[in-house]
C-alpha positions in Angstrom: 15.7 16.5 78.1 12.1 17.3 78.7 9.9 15.4 76.3 7.8 17.0 73.7 4.2 17.8 74.5 2.0 14.8 73.9 -0.2 16.6 71.4 2.8 16.8 69.1 3.4 13.1 69.1 3.8 10.9 66.0 0.3 9.4 66.4 -1.1 12.8 65.6 1.5 13.6 62.9 0.4 10.5 61.1 -2.8 12.3 60.1 -0.9 14.0 57.4 -0.8 10.7 55.6 -4.6 10.6 55.3 -5.9 10.9 51.8 -8.8 13.2 52.9 -6.3 15.6 54.4 -4.0 15.7 51.4 -7.0 16.3 49.1 -7.7 19.6 50.7 -4.2 20.8 51.7 -4.1 23.2 48.7 -6.9 25.2 50.3 -4.5 26.5 53.0 -3.6 30.2 52.8 -0.5 30.9 50.6 3.0 31.8 51.5 3.5 35.5 50.6 6.0 36.9 48.1 7.5 38.8 51.0 8.2 35.6 52.9 9.6 33.9 49.9 11.9 36.8 49.2 13.1 36.8 52.7 14.1 33.1 52.5 16.0 33.7 49.4 18.1 36.5 51.0 19.3 33.9 53.6 20.9 31.7 50.9 24.4 33.3 51.0 26.7 30.3 50.9 27.7 28.0 48.1 26.4 25.7 47.0 23.0 27.4 46.8 21.1 24.4 48.2 18.1 24.2 50.4 16.7 21.4 52.6 12.9 21.6 53.0 11.8 19.4 56.0 8.3 18.3 56.3 7.7 19.8 52.9 4.1 18.5 52.4 3.1 19.2 48.8 6.1 21.5 48.4 4.3 24.9 48.9 7.7 26.5 49.8 10.0 24.3 47.7 8.1 24.8 44.5 8.2 28.6 44.9 12.0 28.6 45.7 13.4 26.1 43.3 13.9 28.4 40.3 16.3 30.6 42.4 18.7 28.0 43.8 20.8 25.0 42.6 19.0 22.2 44.4 16.2 21.7 46.8 15.9 18.4 48.7 12.3 18.2 49.9 11.6 15.6 52.5 8.2 14.3 53.8 7.0 11.1 55.5 3.7 11.2 53.6 4.0 9.6 50.2 0.6 11.0 49.3 1.8 14.5 50.0 4.8 14.0 47.7 2.7 12.4 45.0 0.4 15.4 45.0 3.2 17.9 45.1 4.7 16.4 42.0 1.5 17.2 40.0 1.4 20.9 41.1 3.2 23.8 39.4 6.9 23.4 39.7 6.6 20.0 41.2 8.4 18.4 38.3 11.3 20.9 38.3 14.6 19.0 37.6 16.3 20.7 40.6 13.6 19.7 43.0 14.5 16.4 44.6 11.6 14.7 46.5 12.6 12.4 49.3 10.1 10.1 51.0 10.7 9.4 54.7 11.2 10.9 58.1 14.0 13.5 58.1 15.3 11.8 61.2 16.1 8.7 59.1 16.5 9.6 55.4 19.8 9.9 53.5 20.7 13.5 52.7 23.3 15.3 50.7 24.7 18.2 52.7 25.8 20.9 53.0 22.8 23.1 52.8 22.9 26.9 52.7 19.4 27.0 54.2 17.0 24.6 55.9 13.4 25.5 55.9 10.4 24.1 57.9 7.0 25.3 56.8 4.6 24.5 59.7 6.3 21.2 60.2 9.1 21.2 62.8 6.7 20.8 65.7 6.0 17.2 64.5 9.6 16.1 64.4 11.8 14.6 67.1 13.5 17.8 68.3 16.4 16.2 70.2 17.3 14.4 66.9 16.6 16.9 64.2 18.0 20.1 65.7 21.5 18.6 66.3 21.2 17.1 62.8 20.5 20.4 61.2 23.4 21.9 63.1 25.7 19.5 61.3 24.0 19.8 57.8 24.3 23.6 57.5 27.0 25.6 55.7 29.1 28.0 57.8 26.6 30.9 57.3 23.5 28.8 56.9 20.3 29.3 58.8 17.3 27.3 59.9 14.1 29.2 59.0 10.7 28.3 60.4 7.8 29.6 58.4 4.2 29.9 59.4 1.2 31.2 57.5 -2.1 32.6 58.7 -4.3 35.6 58.6 -4.8 38.7 60.6 -7.5 38.3 63.3 -10.9 37.7 61.9 -14.2 38.5 63.7 -15.1 34.8 63.7 -11.8 33.4 65.0 -12.7 32.9 68.6 -15.9 31.1 67.9 -14.2 29.0 65.3 -11.5 28.0 67.7 -14.2 26.8 70.1 -15.7 24.7 67.4 -12.3 23.2 66.5 -11.7 22.3 70.1 -15.1 20.6 70.3 -14.6 18.5 67.2 -10.9 17.9 67.0 -9.7 14.3 67.3 -6.5 15.6 69.0 -7.9 15.6 72.4 -4.6 16.2 74.1 -3.9 19.6 72.4 -2.7 22.5 74.6 -1.5 25.9 73.4 2.2 26.2 73.0 4.9 28.4 71.5 7.4 26.5 69.3 10.4 28.8 69.5 10.2 29.0 73.3 9.9 25.2 73.5 13.1 24.9 71.4 15.1 27.6 73.2 14.3 26.3 76.7 15.7 23.0 75.6 18.8 24.7 74.2 18.1 23.4 70.7 17.6 26.7 68.8 19.0 30.2 68.9 16.8 32.7 67.3 18.5 35.5 65.2 15.5 37.3 63.7 11.9 37.4 62.9 9.8 38.8 60.1 6.1 39.4 60.2 5.0 40.0 56.7 2.8 42.8 55.6 -0.9 41.8 55.2 -1.7 40.6 51.7 -5.4 40.7 50.6 -6.7 37.3 49.8 -10.2 36.2 48.8 -11.4 32.7 49.3 -14.8 31.0 48.8 -16.4 30.1 52.1 -16.6 26.4 51.2 -12.9 26.4 50.4 -12.1 28.0 53.7 -14.0 25.2 55.5 -12.2 22.6 53.4 -8.9 24.2 54.5 -9.7 23.4 58.1 -9.8 19.7 57.3 -6.1 20.0 56.3 -5.3 20.7 60.0 -4.2 18.1 62.5 -7.3 16.9 64.4 -9.7 17.7 61.7 -8.8 15.0 59.1 -12.1 13.7 57.7 -10.7 10.2 57.8 -10.4 10.4 61.5 -13.4 12.5 62.4 -15.9 10.2 60.6 -18.6 11.3 58.1 -21.2 12.4 60.6 -18.9 14.5 62.8 -17.1 16.1 59.8 -20.4 17.0 58.1 -21.8 18.5 61.4 -18.6 20.5 61.8 -18.9 21.9 58.3 -22.5 23.0 58.9 -21.6 24.8 62.1 -18.6 26.5 60.5 -20.6 27.7 57.5 -23.3 29.1 59.8 -20.6 31.0 61.7 -19.1 32.4 58.5 -22.3 33.3 56.7 -22.6 36.8 58.0 -19.1 37.6 56.7 -19.5 36.2 53.1 -19.6 38.5 50.2 -20.6 36.8 47.0 -19.8 33.5 48.8 -16.3 34.7 49.5 -14.4 35.7 52.6 -12.0 38.8 52.4 -8.9 37.8 54.3 -5.6 39.4 55.0 -2.8 36.8 54.8 0.3 37.2 57.0 3.3 35.0 57.3 5.9 34.7 60.0 9.6 33.8 59.3 11.8 33.0 62.3 15.4 32.3 61.5 18.3 31.2 63.6 20.8 28.5 64.4 20.0 25.0 65.4 22.0 23.8 68.3 23.8 20.6 69.1 22.5 19.9 72.6 25.6 17.8 73.3 28.0 20.7 72.9 
């Protein structure tokens, strides 16, 4: 099987264990109510259990846990899990935090839904997709969830800045679903692009959210580079600030389908 792109390797995924990245992770744009509602409609089998892989601080799991029986939330960053436990819903008795790589941890299937919020690209596809195939209930799905915003007037210039400062020097654009389907590891069944949801965020918080991205961890960039990046981003954003805030339109994408066992 064709190997994953180098920029999605474990050495870059390890940045999500950095304390500086975890500290600013909550500044990422939210998952919308529409996306959460869509995920819940996919839980049709019994038991009503969900596996959240690469859960981070549980931004999805903590929103879903009141509506299902159990959520097993797995992440290989202990700092992410520790932070998630302190956030709203993080101490819910039906939310089971599991530390480790999903490729290696002990799980308790079956699951009526497996969710991956901006995380599957970091995993070993040839291991986890066949694994998910075995873990799902007969009508279960794997759902991939991404969050972002509608196009902003500063996006192109910001992307150029990110490329210049990023410590992930191997990055090349890619399309996850296509990568999985060409390897016969995933069969897409549907996609939802949520309606834009208005969202206001302080400019300084927006800048901090960028440091929750791979390649922009302050721990890896170093103080001088990180501070210089912040200055340039704030200069870029300043014409668009209103009372120090940016007016954004949050959109999410949910792609659901069936993970495939490449050996069959």
